[in-house]
C-alpha positions in Angstrom: -35.0 59.9 -45.9 -36.6 63.2 -44.9 -38.6 63.3 -48.1 -40.0 59.8 -47.4 -40.7 60.7 -43.7 -42.5 63.9 -44.7 -44.4 62.2 -47.5 -45.6 59.3 -45.3 -46.5 61.6 -42.4 -48.6 63.9 -44.6 -50.1 60.9 -46.6 -51.3 59.4 -43.3 -53.0 62.7 -42.4 -50.4 64.0 -40.0 -50.5 67.6 -39.2 -48.0 69.9 -40.9 -47.2 71.7 -37.6 -46.5 68.4 -35.9 -44.2 67.4 -38.7 -42.3 70.6 -38.4 -41.9 70.1 -34.7 -40.8 66.5 -35.1 -38.3 67.3 -37.9 -37.0 70.4 -36.1 -38.0 72.8 -38.8 -38.8 76.4 -37.9 -39.6 77.6 -41.4 -42.7 76.4 -43.4 -40.3 76.6 -46.4 -38.7 73.4 -45.2 -42.1 71.7 -45.0 -42.9 72.7 -48.5 -39.4 71.6 -49.7 -39.6 68.1 -48.2 -43.4 67.6 -48.7 -43.3 68.6 -52.4 -41.6 65.4 -53.6 -44.8 63.3 -53.5 -47.4 66.0 -53.4 -49.2 64.7 -56.5 -49.3 61.1 -55.2 -50.8 62.3 -51.9 -53.4 64.4 -53.8 -54.4 61.3 -55.9 -54.8 59.2 -52.8 -56.8 61.9 -51.1 -59.1 62.1 -54.1 -59.5 58.3 -54.1 -60.5 58.3 -50.4 -63.0 61.0 -51.0 -64.8 59.3 -53.9 
């Protein structure tokens, strides 16, 4: 559930700091852990939007 929430938040352009606050994470390490699961998919979509 947290992986999906983090992925969707970041995929929609949500700020990392806001995600950390909403999820109650104090360490950026948690952001990297939960955001990593779909990082490549987000990168592909960001590329598609830019081109």
